[in-house]
N, C-alpha and C positions, 0 to 999 in steps of 0.2 A: 393542729386540731386533732383531738384524740379519736380513737375508733368509736368510742361511746358517743361522742358528739356527732360523728358522721352518721351513725345509726339514727340518732335523734333527728338530725337534719333530713335524712331520707324519709323518716316517718312523717315529718312536717310537710314535706312535698307531696307525699301520697294523700294525706288528709286534705290538703288544698285541692288536689285533683278530684278526690271523691266529693268534696263539697261543691266544687264547680259543676260536676256532672249532676249532682242532686239539684242544685239550683236550676240548671237548664231543664232537667226533666220536670221539675215542679212548675216552671213557667209554661212549659209546653203541654202539661197534663190537662186534658179536657174533661176527664171523668174522675169520680172519687176512686175508682179502681186504679186508674193510672197514677193518681197521687199516692195511693197506698203502696203501689208497686215501687214507685220512686223512693218512698220512705224505707221500705223493706230492703231495697238494694243499698241505700245509704247506710243503714244499720249494719248490714252484713259486711259492707266494705270497711267500715270503721272497726268493727270487731276483728275482722281478719287482719287488718293493718296493725292493730294493737298486738295480736298474737304473734305476728311475724316480727315486729319490733322487739317484743319481750324475748322471743326465742333467739333472735340475732344477738341481742345484748348478753344473753346467758351463754352464748357460744363463743363470745370473744375471748381469745386467749389472754392471759395476763400480759401486761405491757412490760 
């Protein structure tokens, strides 16, 4: 497996975790404010994961 594939796989795992946390927070949310907070945290998590994935891919040395 290439380094690029490993980075992509790591990103996939993070997104799964972020989604699971979002799902759980959404199920437990009792108010619109709690739902909005869960959505904001999800969006922030996905955005940050993308940034880290892209930066990691850019930093990989040539094979």
